[in-house]
C-alpha distance (Angstrom), angle and dihedral (degrees) to the residues before:
residue distance angle dihedral
M1 . . .
S2 3.80 . .
E3 3.77 119.7 .
K4 3.79 119.1 -120.7
R5 3.80 119.0 -118.7
R6 3.79 115.0 -106.1
D7 3.79 136.9 -178.0
N8 3.82 124.5 -123.6
K9 3.84 90.7 -85.1
G10 3.82 92.1 54.1
R11 3.82 97.7 -106.4
L12 3.80 120.2 141.8
L13 3.79 115.5 -105.9
K14 3.79 119.8 -138.0
T15 3.79 126.0 -135.0
G16 3.79 110.2 -64.6
E17 3.80 94.2 17.2
S18 3.78 123.9 112.1
Q19 3.76 139.2 155.2
R20 3.78 125.2 -123.5
T21 3.79 123.8 -138.7
D22 3.83 91.4 -106.0
G23 3.84 89.9 58.9
R24 3.78 98.0 -104.1
C25 3.80 116.4 135.2
L26 3.79 119.5 -129.6
Y27 3.80 132.4 -159.3
K28 3.81 118.7 -165.3
Y29 3.81 120.9 -162.4
V30 3.79 141.7 156.1
D31 3.81 116.2 -116.5
A32 3.82 128.0 -143.7
Q33 3.83 92.1 -86.4
G34 3.81 91.6 54.6
E35 3.82 95.4 -107.0
T36 3.80 121.1 136.6
R37 3.80 112.5 -117.0
Y38 3.80 132.0 -172.5
V39 3.81 131.1 -151.3
Y40 3.80 122.9 -167.7
S41 3.79 133.5 -161.0
W42 3.79 136.5 166.6
K43 3.83 90.1 -137.1
L44 3.79 127.0 60.5
A45 3.82 96.3 -168.7
P46 3.82 128.5 27.0
T47 3.82 91.6 -112.6
D48 3.81 95.0 56.3
P49 3.80 117.6 111.6
V50 3.79 117.4 -123.0
T51 3.79 118.6 -116.2
K52 3.80 112.0 -104.5
G53 3.79 111.6 -91.1
K54 3.82 93.9 20.6
R55 3.78 126.5 112.2
N56 3.79 117.2 -99.4
G57 3.79 113.0 -130.3
K58 3.76 141.7 136.1
S59 3.77 118.0 -42.5
L60 3.78 120.8 -108.6
R61 3.80 93.1 -110.3
E62 3.83 90.7 53.2
L63 3.80 91.0 49.5
E64 3.80 89.8 46.8
A65 3.82 91.6 52.6
E66 3.83 91.4 50.4
I67 3.81 91.6 49.2
Q68 3.80 93.0 48.8
R69 3.82 90.8 47.9
D70 3.81 91.1 50.2
L71 3.81 92.6 47.4
Q72 3.82 90.9 49.9
D73 3.82 90.2 50.7
G74 3.80 92.1 46.7
I75 3.82 94.0 -115.2
D76 3.80 120.0 149.8
T77 3.81 104.4 -115.3
T78 3.81 93.8 -153.8
G79 3.81 95.0 45.4
G80 3.80 94.4 98.1
K81 3.78 90.7 62.2
M82 3.80 90.5 55.7
T83 3.79 117.2 108.3
L84 3.78 123.2 -124.5
C85 3.82 90.6 -109.3
Q86 3.80 91.1 53.2
L87 3.81 91.3 49.0
Y88 3.80 91.8 49.8
A89 3.81 91.5 48.4
K90 3.82 90.1 49.6
Q91 3.81 91.3 50.9
N92 3.81 91.7 48.7
A93 3.80 91.4 49.5
Q94 3.80 90.2 55.1
R95 3.82 91.3 52.2
A96 3.77 102.0 41.2
N97 3.83 100.1 140.0
V98 3.83 98.8 87.2
K99 3.79 138.5 122.0
K100 3.81 122.7 -81.9
S101 3.81 91.5 -109.3
T102 3.82 91.0 55.1
Q103 3.80 90.6 48.9
S104 3.79 90.9 52.5
Q105 3.83 91.3 47.9
R106 3.79 90.6 50.7
K107 3.79 90.4 48.5
Q108 3.80 90.0 50.7
L109 3.81 92.4 50.2
M110 3.80 91.3 47.8
W111 3.80 89.7 51.6
I112 3.83 89.7 51.7
L113 3.82 92.6 47.5
E114 3.80 92.4 49.1
G115 3.81 90.1 53.1
D116 3.81 93.8 48.0
M117 3.80 124.1 74.0
L118 3.82 89.3 -130.7
G119 3.82 89.9 70.0
A120 3.81 91.5 56.4
R121 3.82 95.0 51.3
S122 3.78 120.0 100.5
I123 3.78 116.4 -109.5
D124 3.80 96.2 -123.9
A125 3.82 92.8 52.1
Y126 3.81 91.6 52.3
V127 3.82 95.4 45.3
F128 3.81 94.3 46.9
Q129 3.80 91.9 47.6
T130 3.81 92.4 51.9
L131 3.82 90.9 46.4
R132 3.80 90.3 51.6
N133 3.80 90.8 50.4
G134 3.81 90.0 51.7
R135 3.80 98.2 -118.5
Y136 3.80 94.4 130.4
A137 3.78 97.5 36.2
């Protein structure tokens, strides 16, 4: 009979979960594009205490639930880390059959975004900041 995988506290690990030698928990999954991705956390469950000197964040099981929900809904899990310039370039690539004047306008806007610090910010940071300030409420 095969033995079940357990962490250093004796808890059963689910499929895709593992624990590194430094105590960090790891979840391995395949995203929508077929690439292998990894997510790390110092806590396996939400009730776990964080090791002294380590950053407190979401537990691995919470991150895993969010990832599974996003994959079921067809949402790109790494899209929030994308910058505004990358998002604009992705949108332009999807709508490439346009007039020359539109192409030049898009090129001009991309040039402006690349020169501005707004274009280098991640999408999730910008959206959460505007939600906190009440602009989209």
